[in-house]
Wavefront OBJ file of the C-alpha trace (Angstrom):
o trace
v 0.133 -0.082 0.064
v 1.505 3.527 -0.333
v 1.458 5.960 2.051
v 1.846 9.526 2.099
v 6.019 8.878 3.477
v 6.420 7.369 -0.208
v 5.297 10.423 -1.927
v 6.789 13.789 -2.574
v 4.566 16.802 -2.430
v 5.047 17.591 -6.192
v 4.074 13.752 -6.616
v 1.050 14.637 -4.703
v 0.392 17.186 -7.015
v 0.867 15.542 -10.107
v -1.424 12.496 -8.962
v -4.413 14.443 -9.580
v -3.582 14.770 -13.506
v -4.021 11.047 -13.426
v -6.927 8.917 -13.616
v -5.159 5.715 -12.511
v -5.363 7.634 -9.223
v -8.934 7.735 -9.053
v -8.979 4.135 -9.455
v -6.593 2.991 -6.280
v -8.328 4.534 -3.260
v -5.264 3.611 -1.045
v -3.180 6.203 -3.240
v -5.498 8.570 -3.723
v -5.894 8.872 -0.024
v -2.413 8.453 1.002
v -2.032 11.663 -1.974
v -4.684 13.636 -0.385
v -3.895 13.130 3.467
v -0.304 14.475 2.644
v -1.790 17.642 0.682
v -4.533 18.405 3.645
v -1.543 17.678 5.899
v 0.973 20.264 4.060
v -0.089 21.971 1.446
v -3.875 22.175 1.294
v -3.872 25.219 -1.167
v -1.177 23.474 -3.566
v -0.035 24.733 -7.281
v 0.499 21.873 -9.727
v 2.433 22.431 -12.897
v 3.023 20.130 -15.739
v 3.633 20.848 -19.348
v 0.522 18.870 -20.742
v -1.944 21.194 -18.428
v -2.708 24.870 -17.751
v -2.290 25.272 -13.952
v -4.172 24.970 -10.525
v -4.594 24.992 -7.483
v -5.719 21.984 -5.810
v -8.001 22.374 -2.654
v -8.073 19.154 -0.581
v -9.402 20.867 3.013
v -13.274 20.811 3.495
v -13.455 24.178 4.736
v -11.393 25.589 1.364
v -14.032 23.760 -0.705
v -16.829 25.255 0.845
v -15.403 28.909 0.867
v -15.399 28.661 -3.013
v -19.019 27.080 -3.316
v -20.186 29.904 -0.737
v -18.164 32.455 -2.966
v -20.143 31.852 -6.729
v -19.282 35.620 -7.858
v -15.800 35.629 -7.228
v -14.993 31.819 -8.366
v -16.619 30.671 -11.522
v -17.789 27.886 -13.111
v -16.724 28.893 -16.939
v -14.344 28.634 -18.345
v -12.670 25.805 -17.053
v -15.748 23.567 -14.961
v -13.611 20.141 -15.430
v -10.119 19.403 -15.283
v -8.708 18.012 -18.518
v -5.223 18.666 -20.215
v -4.099 21.680 -22.723
v -5.425 20.316 -25.822
v -8.923 19.556 -23.938
v -9.171 23.998 -22.669
v -8.582 24.838 -26.120
v -11.201 22.943 -27.422
v -13.039 24.201 -24.247
v -14.771 26.926 -26.480
v -15.522 25.083 -29.633
v -17.485 22.229 -27.096
v -19.220 24.988 -25.649
v -21.011 25.514 -29.195
v -22.128 22.298 -29.197
v -23.712 21.738 -25.583
v -23.276 24.021 -22.883
v -24.546 22.498 -19.657
v -25.597 23.599 -15.860
v -22.053 22.747 -14.657
v -20.974 25.373 -17.377
v -23.044 28.023 -16.350
v -22.961 30.939 -13.866
v -25.510 33.161 -12.370
v -28.039 34.430 -13.625
v -28.025 32.356 -16.702
v -27.335 29.359 -14.187
v -30.430 30.307 -12.048
v -32.449 30.885 -15.311
v -32.031 27.479 -16.301
v -31.773 25.282 -13.087
v -35.375 27.152 -12.802
v -36.424 25.240 -15.748
v -36.796 22.054 -14.416
v -36.207 22.744 -10.451
v -39.524 21.758 -9.946
v -39.373 18.111 -11.074
v -36.733 18.130 -8.038
v -38.771 19.543 -5.324
v -39.524 16.852 -2.192
v -43.417 16.757 -3.376
v -43.199 15.902 -6.246
v -40.522 12.793 -6.149
v -42.356 11.580 -3.239
v -44.635 10.611 -6.054
v -41.958 8.555 -7.127
v -41.531 6.004 -3.947
v -43.816 3.451 -4.678
v -42.173 3.155 -8.544
v -38.703 3.371 -6.883
v -39.803 0.484 -4.575
v -41.401 -1.428 -7.252
v -37.947 -1.053 -9.112
v -36.307 -2.092 -6.317
v -38.344 -5.329 -6.207
v -37.397 -5.617 -9.886
v -33.525 -5.955 -9.662
v -33.764 -8.073 -6.332
v -35.744 -10.489 -8.455
v -32.931 -10.579 -10.993
v -30.633 -11.055 -8.268
v -32.556 -14.287 -7.466
v -32.750 -15.122 -10.789
v -28.694 -14.429 -10.956
v -28.900 -18.108 -8.698
v -26.833 -16.381 -5.920
v -24.071 -14.644 -8.122
v -23.613 -11.417 -10.036
v -21.617 -8.365 -10.069
v -23.308 -6.329 -8.119
v -21.790 -2.795 -10.070
v -22.581 -3.492 -13.844
v -25.750 -6.018 -13.217
v -27.643 -4.131 -10.132
v -25.920 -0.718 -9.574
v -25.824 0.811 -12.819
v -29.059 -0.882 -13.912
v -31.859 0.901 -11.369
v -30.581 4.759 -11.260
v -30.417 4.240 -14.970
v -33.695 3.131 -15.342
v -35.167 5.581 -12.676
v -33.837 8.874 -14.801
v -34.713 7.579 -18.223
v -38.173 7.106 -17.436
v -38.353 10.155 -16.222
v -37.097 11.949 -18.979
v -39.371 9.955 -21.133
v -37.005 7.840 -23.081
v -37.757 4.150 -24.543
v -36.950 1.079 -22.335
v -35.327 0.072 -25.860
v -33.061 2.904 -25.572
v -31.658 2.139 -22.296
v -29.057 0.095 -22.874
v -27.519 2.975 -25.606
v -27.368 5.896 -23.354
v -25.317 3.717 -20.813
v -22.927 3.022 -23.040
v -22.730 6.811 -24.300
v -22.610 7.528 -20.746
v -19.551 5.265 -19.533
v -17.834 6.070 -22.637
v -18.083 9.877 -21.836
v -17.501 9.786 -17.874
v -15.024 6.983 -18.495
v -12.902 8.225 -21.815
v -9.895 6.994 -20.104
v -10.480 3.778 -19.002
v -9.314 1.144 -20.793
v -13.035 -1.111 -20.580
v -15.068 2.351 -21.817
v -13.201 4.623 -23.984
v -14.227 5.238 -27.791
v -10.961 5.924 -28.703
v -7.425 5.929 -27.837
v -7.151 9.717 -27.952
v -9.771 10.624 -25.231
v -10.943 13.760 -26.412
v -11.186 12.575 -29.252
v -13.836 9.631 -27.948
v -15.413 12.246 -26.001
v -16.252 14.294 -28.696
v -17.778 11.158 -31.183
v -19.724 10.543 -27.917
v -20.999 13.740 -27.956
v -21.884 13.942 -31.346
v -24.086 10.586 -30.934
v -25.798 12.678 -27.285
v -26.394 15.520 -30.010
v -28.388 13.330 -32.812
v -30.472 11.120 -30.687
v -31.603 14.586 -28.113
v -32.471 16.398 -31.541
v -34.294 13.450 -32.952
v -36.062 13.224 -29.266
v -36.524 17.068 -29.091
v -38.241 17.479 -32.665
v -40.303 14.797 -31.416
v -41.536 16.553 -27.881
v -42.108 19.261 -30.233
v -44.380 17.543 -32.040
v -45.956 15.860 -29.315
v -45.514 17.028 -25.550
v -46.009 14.486 -23.408
v -46.113 14.820 -19.446
v -42.099 13.935 -19.223
v -38.707 15.740 -18.581
v -38.081 15.660 -21.809
v -40.896 17.323 -23.235
v -40.263 20.322 -20.048
v -36.845 20.349 -21.824
v -37.493 20.468 -25.764
v -40.165 23.552 -25.207
v -38.411 25.031 -22.330
v -38.361 29.075 -22.733
v -35.556 31.177 -21.040
v -36.544 34.792 -20.024
v -39.373 34.864 -22.605
v -37.524 32.527 -25.250
v -36.969 29.108 -26.248
v -33.847 27.907 -24.541
v -30.895 27.650 -26.969
v -29.894 24.702 -28.686
v -26.679 24.035 -27.225
v -28.454 24.625 -23.566
v -30.627 22.642 -24.313
v -28.587 19.289 -25.490
v -26.446 19.962 -22.175
v -29.110 19.600 -20.076
v -30.809 16.419 -22.091
v -26.939 15.153 -21.626
v -26.579 16.201 -17.895
v -29.708 14.913 -17.040
v -29.355 11.168 -19.129
v -25.975 10.855 -17.511
v -25.380 12.878 -14.088
v -28.654 11.372 -13.334
v -27.688 7.757 -12.822
v -23.796 7.179 -13.242
v -23.188 9.084 -10.146
v -25.995 7.136 -7.708
v -24.571 4.182 -9.720
v -21.371 4.544 -8.537
v -22.958 5.446 -4.957
v -25.264 2.263 -4.945
v -21.921 -0.102 -6.047
v -19.454 2.018 -3.528
v -22.378 0.627 -1.138
v -22.216 -2.699 -0.802
v -18.582 -2.570 -1.475
v -18.122 -0.232 1.724
v -20.354 -2.955 3.593
v -18.916 -6.145 2.167
v -15.725 -4.352 3.805
v -17.253 -3.737 7.043
v -19.398 -6.562 8.119
v -19.833 -5.057 11.511
v -21.301 -2.216 9.932
v -23.317 -4.267 7.669
v -24.386 -6.315 10.758
v -25.271 -3.424 12.643
v -27.489 -1.619 9.978
v -29.052 -5.087 9.185
v -30.386 -5.335 12.760
v -31.315 -1.633 12.719
v -32.853 -0.672 9.697
v -34.227 2.804 10.853
v -29.831 3.755 9.905
v -30.470 3.678 6.614
v -30.835 7.392 6.032
v -27.669 7.906 8.032
v -26.567 4.945 5.977
v -26.813 6.676 2.733
v -25.535 9.372 3.225
v -22.405 7.701 4.505
v -22.082 5.825 1.795
v -22.028 9.343 -0.325
v -19.568 10.793 1.914
v -17.558 7.768 1.189
v -17.826 7.129 -2.358
v -17.584 10.694 -3.475
v -18.512 9.923 -7.006
v -18.034 13.263 -8.485
v -14.445 13.791 -7.864
v -14.073 17.686 -8.496
v -14.979 20.638 -10.154
v -12.980 23.332 -11.272
v -13.716 27.419 -10.729
v -11.727 30.064 -12.111
v -11.365 33.395 -9.951
v -12.643 36.070 -10.794
v -10.714 38.242 -8.428
v -7.886 38.007 -5.902
v -8.672 36.195 -2.849
v -6.790 35.067 -0.218
v -7.245 31.123 1.523
v -4.757 29.951 4.019
v -2.846 32.795 3.377
v -1.679 32.186 -0.335
v -3.486 34.800 -2.951
v -5.353 32.698 -5.675
v -4.821 35.620 -8.382
v -7.858 37.023 -11.135
v -7.991 34.334 -13.709
v -6.267 31.206 -11.659
v -8.017 28.234 -11.910
v -8.045 26.000 -8.056
v -9.922 22.510 -8.561
v -12.021 21.367 -5.480
v -11.175 18.156 -4.047
v -14.544 16.369 -2.920
v -13.263 12.827 -2.179
v -10.588 14.282 -0.194
v -12.677 17.302 1.632
v -14.999 14.530 2.449
v -11.912 12.470 4.739
v -11.322 15.988 6.437
v -10.095 14.917 9.999
v -10.805 18.438 11.342
v -14.429 18.142 9.999
v -15.184 14.187 10.674
v -14.834 12.407 13.627
v -12.817 9.257 12.477
v -12.964 9.735 8.802
v -11.269 6.626 7.663
v -14.085 4.911 9.000
v -17.306 4.013 7.430
v -19.804 4.620 9.882
v -23.384 3.560 8.943
v -24.944 5.892 11.991
v -22.119 9.067 11.103
v -24.123 11.990 12.575
v -23.588 15.213 11.777
v -22.491 14.096 8.493
v -21.464 17.277 6.413
v -20.350 16.033 3.559
v -20.083 17.950 0.031
v -20.533 15.296 -2.001
v -23.376 17.042 -3.152
v -21.246 20.941 -4.162
v -22.833 23.707 -1.764
v -24.546 26.731 -2.362
v -26.137 27.675 -5.920
v -24.870 24.767 -7.907
v -25.792 22.035 -5.137
v -26.766 19.317 -6.799
v -30.536 18.953 -8.077
v -30.576 15.329 -8.246
v -29.581 14.950 -4.970
v -32.797 14.094 -3.033
v -33.496 11.528 -5.810
v -30.469 9.793 -5.108
v -30.787 9.079 -1.548
v -34.183 7.804 -2.318
v -33.134 5.533 -5.045
v -30.095 4.510 -2.415
v -32.891 4.568 0.173
v -35.340 2.374 -1.585
v -32.474 -0.608 -3.055
v -30.990 -1.052 0.210
v -34.006 -0.586 2.191
v -35.431 -4.038 -0.109
v -32.670 -5.638 0.223
v -30.784 -5.901 3.331
v -33.537 -7.116 5.061
v -33.573 -10.223 2.692
v -29.785 -10.469 2.167
v -28.939 -13.950 4.307
v -24.963 -13.654 3.716
v -22.881 -11.782 0.956
v -19.220 -11.944 0.258
v -16.663 -10.929 -2.384
v -16.394 -13.444 -5.332
v -13.958 -11.415 -6.820
v -11.603 -8.289 -6.924
v -13.807 -5.203 -7.109
v -12.759 -2.698 -10.194
v -12.862 1.258 -10.181
v -13.341 2.989 -13.327
v -10.118 5.724 -14.053
v -11.967 8.948 -14.139
v -10.674 11.742 -12.596
v -14.523 13.523 -12.953
v -17.133 10.795 -12.540
v -15.643 7.602 -10.537
v -16.269 4.303 -8.226
v -16.869 0.844 -8.610
v -17.313 -0.694 -12.193
v -16.890 -4.203 -11.219
v -18.329 -5.909 -7.618
v -18.540 -9.853 -8.194
v -20.419 -11.010 -5.146
v -21.820 -14.010 -3.594
v -25.609 -14.076 -1.936
v -28.017 -15.774 -0.742
v -31.753 -13.812 -0.556
v -34.744 -15.229 1.549
l 1 2 3 4 5 6 7 8 9 10 11 12 13 14 15 16 17 18 19 20 21 22 23 24 25 26 27 28 29 30 31 32 33 34 35 36 37 38 39 40 41 42 43 44 45 46 47 48 49 50 51 52 53 54 55 56 57 58 59 60 61 62 63 64 65 66 67 68 69 70 71 72 73 74 75 76 77 78 79 80 81 82 83 84 85 86 87 88 89 90 91 92 93 94 95 96 97 98 99 100 101 102 103 104 105 106 107 108 109 110 111 112 113 114 115 116 117 118 119 120 121 122 123 124 125 126 127 128 129 130 131 132 133 134 135 136 137 138 139 140 141 142 143 144 145 146 147 148 149 150 151 152 153 154 155 156 157 158 159 160 161 162 163 164 165 166 167 168 169 170 171 172 173 174 175 176 177 178 179 180 181 182 183 184 185 186 187 188 189 190 191 192 193 194 195 196 197 198 199 200 201 202 203 204 205 206 207 208 209 210 211 212 213 214 215 216 217 218 219 220 221 222 223 224 225 226 227 228 229 230 231 232 233 234 235 236 237 238 239 240 241 242 243 244 245 246 247 248 249 250 251 252 253 254 255 256 257 258 259 260 261 262 263 264 265 266 267 268 269 270 271 272 273 274 275 276 277 278 279 280 281 282 283 284 285 286 287 288 289 290 291 292 293 294 295 296 297 298 299 300 301 302 303 304 305 306 307 308 309 310 311 312 313 314 315 316 317 318 319 320 321 322 323 324 325 326 327 328 329 330 331 332 333 334 335 336 337 338 339 340 341 342 343 344 345 346 347 348 349 350 351 352 353 354 355 356 357 358 359 360 361 362 363 364 365 366 367 368 369 370 371 372 373 374 375 376 377 378 379 380 381 382 383 384 385 386 387 388 389 390 391 392 393 394 395 396 397 398 399 400 401 402 403 404 405 406 407 408 409 410 411 412 413 414 415 416 417
């Protein structure tokens, strides 16, 4: 196992540039523990990347999140190499999603679908979520006591939920899953579309555009009571939503709406298997389920980072971030901060309080946070009481991605009653 003693501070900073770091939990946490303790506002330079500061402390990530005027999403909302940054403007002309927007544009577009994610509206989904949970537990029974929980269950259940909300036909679900994996797993040998990650992403985006342009034409002609119709016919300040913003909306709903939750679901099973005492504790007291699922979200932090660009000189821990400089907000690191979480490397199904930042904070707080929690509680609320036994049946594997990542394979052996 890699420890912080094996790494220099420079190596720790460079580790953020490699997707392999995020597929190795021990390495990532060794890197970020050292940075939190020794260089929490750390400058990273590399010939292939535009430089940036990486922020690993909870308080500093929160500080930036709470100052959206001083730190903008645009123009660099996600870490990429210089070629990717250079393509950002061009990509912006193809699609533009909420994660690339700042107020007032962000607020206006967020409000377009915000009602769909209000508690009173999501509450109407509870019966459907429970039905789907039963369906996927039945699938586990049909698998005969052994399956890949990550790919067979965790990647499927949230996909079904969000694409049903969008109103897409079930026959297209496999296509959407493949495109999502290509988009977020562009560096992963199993999912990448092209050896050139950027070329692969552009090809995938082009496929998304073609699909959602056809969907828009259909929903304009035949609007229904689904989220796709809201997006297709959306109005922003009295004008039809722009084409690139419309495409961005579809893509973020279809991808972030399931991939982040599926990573949390797979990570939940992995964490419970690795902490059998906590699994037993939760099974014995299912009233802990809401706390346990929030602990899962902290533990896995599926969205590993976002980036912000300073609009003014801004001081963090004695370091002045100059106007125009970028900062990387490391959520996975912030969610293991020793100053915020008691025994942060302990998986605790009863953890409270749990001030994790896995959904972001402030104006960019995740629209789907409540839905993600509901899906996790529905599946595990149904599964755990029926799970007589469960154990690993192979080595877990994590996705190679610096942005959205989690467990991609989790072979398990189990008995369900």
